[in-house]
Structure formats: structure tokens, C-alpha cells
N, C-alpha and C positions, 0 to 999 in steps of 0.2 A: 275359172270356166273348164269344165270337164273335155276332155280330149273326145274328138268325135271318131266312131270307127269307120272303117270301110263298109260299104251297103254290103248286104247280105249278098251272098253269092255260094256258088258251089267251088269244090275245091279243083284246081287247073287238072285234066286229064282223068277226072272221076267221072263214071258213068253213072246214068240216073236209072232206078229202078222203074221199070215200066208199072203204070196203074192197072192193078187187077182189074178184069170185066166180070161182069155176071154175078158179082156178088150183091146179095140181096138181105135186107134187113142189117146191114151194118152202118153205123153211124160215118157220114163223108168223110173221106180222107182215112180213114182206118181200116179201108180194104186191104192194105200193104200186110198188115198183121196175121190176114188168112192164109199168108203165101210164107211166112216166116217161123222158124224155130228157134231162132237166134239173133240178135242185134247186136253189134257193137258201136260203141258210145266212144267219140275220140275228141279230148277237148280240145280247142284251136289255142294254140300259144300267142300271147298277145305282146308283141314287141316292147310294147311300152311300160308295160308292168313289168317285164324282164329288167329293163333298162333302168327304170326309176324307182320302181316299187310301188307305184300308185296303182291301187285295186280296181281293175276294170271289171264290167259285165263279162260274165263267162257266156262262152259261146261253144256249139258242139257240132259237130257232124256225125250224123247216124247212118251206118252202113249194114246191108246184110252179108252173108258169109261170102258172097263173089264178089263184093267190094263196091258195089253199086250203093249211090246214096238213096237214104229212103226217106230220111227228115232231116230238119236243121231245127236246133236250140238256140234259143236268144234269151237270155237272162234279162230281166228289167228292174233295175233297183236305184236307190236314190244314193248321190255320192257319199253324203257324209256316214250313213251307216255300214257301207263299204270298207270306208277307211277305219273306223272305230269299232265295229262290232266284227269285224271280218267274217269268218264262216259261220257265224251266228247271225248276220242280218237276215232281214226279211225280205223277201223277193217274190216276183210272180216271173214264171218261166212261160215262153210259149213255143211250143212244138210246131213247126210250118212244114208242109209238105213241098214237094218241088213243084209245086204251082203257086207258092208263096201263099198258101192258105193256112189259118192258124186251126189245127185239127185237135190238139190237146193243149191245155192250159193249167199249170201248176200255180197254187197260192201257199207259200209258206210264211207263217208269221214270225216275230220275234220270239224266241224263247233263248233263256240263257242256257251256254254248252253246260251239262254235267248230269250226265246218264243217272248217277247215283241218287238224284234228286227228284221224286216223283213229282213234284208241283213243277219242273223242267222240262219234261219229256217232249219231245220233238214230234210234229205233226205236219203233214202236207195234203191238202185238199186238190184232188184230180178233178178236172171239168173237161167234158167231151166238146165237138165242134160249136154245139149250139149253147155253151156254158152251162149244161146241165151237171149235176155233181155224177161222175161216174164212181167214186169212191175216196178212200183215204189211207194215206200212209202214217201209222202211228207207232212211236218208239215203245217197246215194253218196259217196265219196270224190271231189272235184273240186277244181280250182284256180280257177274261174271261174264256171260257169253252175251252179247248183243242180240237184241231181238227186235222184229217190226212185225205189227199186225197189219195185212193187206185186209182192208175191208172195203165192202159193197158199198152203193148207193144207201143203203139202208144201215150203214155203219154196223155192219153183221161181218164178223171174220170168217174169211174163206181161206185165207192162206197164211202162213207165216215166212219170214226171213230170219235165217241165226248166222251169226257170225262167229268166228273163230273167239278165243280168249281175247278181250280188250286189249291186252297187253302187247297182243301179237298183229294188232292192227296197226301197221306203220309201213313207212318206206324201207322195206327190210329185204331188199334184192332178189324177191321172189313174189309171184302172184299170190293174192289174198282171195280165198274163196268163202262164199257165202252159200248157205244151203236154203233152196225154196222148200219149205214142206207144208203138207195137207195142214188143214186148219188143227187138227188134234195132235200134229206135231208127229204123227207116226210113220209118215211117207216122206220119201225125196222126190220133188216132181220137176225139181230143176235146180239151177245153180246162176248164182251172181259173181263176177270174178273182178276184182281189180287188177288189173294187169301191169306187171312190172315193167317200166318202158326203157332201162337203161340211167345209168348213173346221172347222165348229162342231164337228160328232160326231167328227172325225178328231183333232183338237188337243186338245179337252176330255177325250174319253173313249178308251178302249181297244176300245169295241165296233166290231166291224167288220162287213161285208157280203160274201158269197162267192157264186159260181156255179159250179156243176160240170155239165158236159155230155158226153155219150156216147152211142153210138149206140143205138137203141131196142131192136134185138135181141142187145145185150149180156146176157152173163149175169147173174142176179140178185146172184151172189157178187162177180163182177169191178165191177158197178154198187156194192155196198156198201162195198168196199174204196176204190174211187177217192173215195166221199163221205167215208170215214172219214178219207181223207188231208189233207181240208180243214183238218181240227181240228189235225193235227201241224202243218200249214205255218203255220196261226193263231198258233200259241205260238211257232214258232221266228222268225218275222218280224213279226208284228203286234201282239203282246200288250206293249205298250209305250207311252209318251206323249212327243209330240213326234217330230222326224224321226228317222231314221236305224234300221237293223235291230236285230235281235236279235243277230245273230251278229256 
């Protein structure tokens, strides 16, 4: 039987970001996005996983630049795929606000890891509070630098994310930066960073820290999709112990 986790809670001593008021035309729970141009995503360390190697469902605390908690992310997946498929496992992810309401929902189907195989490219569907589709994060077929399409609900590409050379995506004692680009790739409009957390955390656990930055006036839907992309990239490249990428 799979071990049970502690109830979802906030971290001790962490303040909660106040709910923005007076925001019209915004999906409920996503009002926070109107007040931020950067979010910090911190994966929680699961002691059972560290001590036994038994793969647990991932959980994340999402904060603003003031250190206030904005969201909580909780993976839902089956036990056997977690143990046997590892980072390639299918999962759903619930993003909960500080009132424990689900405001975003991700669905990632099983795809064999292997970016160079065009029939095995990664994809994740992003749903809003009412389970309507907000958009898709889709891996692009490339031979060197990894890229992802950020597509809207009509599956039209609105933005791109470009990573460094795939051989540089590892736990290499430094932050790894991903560029957020316009749909034509001509202009950088933000960035996503996989942050180096120190030797102890990086080599003993799979818990990673990330940040995503975007223009303050970007639409809530696009901010939500860029935020969602952090989780797919985490599973593709950082859900492992020791050096070397998942692909």
C-alpha cells in the first residue's frame, strides 16, 4: 500500500498573497496573475522518497517575489507508473489557491522520453477553473536546443520556449536559463530558470526550484500557460537523481 502524505498545507511562517480585488473578466482564482511578473516554484522534499527511493507524487509551493504563497501544486498519478516509468509517467496536476480551490489543472499523457523521436514528443494540456482548455504545451522537434510551443485554446502558437544546448541541461552547479520568445522567435519576452539549489539538495533529492518571469501586462491566460510549462520541463529534465538529463 502506498504511503499517505501529510494534508495539503502552507509552509510554516510563509505569508499568503492577498487575493487581488476588482479584477473583472478573469477566470476565478487566476486573479493573482494580474499582480505578478514573476513566480517562484519550489518542489517540496519528500522524506520517504529520500530515505527509501520510493517515488512519491510531487508537490510544489508557488510564491511571488515577496515570498508570499500564491498557489500549491499537487501531482496525482498511479503508483506503478511512478515506480516503473519515472519522469516519463502520465500524471494530472492540480493547482490550488490559498482557499484550496483548484484554479488550474494539467494533464500529461504517457510519452516515451526521447526528444529526437518525432513520434514521442511531449505534450501537456492546461485546463482552467471550469475545466475548459486554456491551451497546450508542446515539445518541438529539434536536433539540438530543446524548444516548446505555447499554444492557446485553439492550438495556435502564441509563444516559444527555447532551452540551452541539450548537453547543458543538467545539474551543473549553476542556474539553467530558458528563453521565452515571441511566436516567430524574434524577440525575448521573458525567461524560465531552473535554479541551482546547492550540492546537498541537488544530488540527494529530485526536488528542484524554478522561476518564471513575464511582462506584467501579459494576458492572464498566457502567464498561466508559461507557469504550466515549468512543470513539464521539470519532469522532462530534472526528475532524476545524479547528473545527466532525462532525455
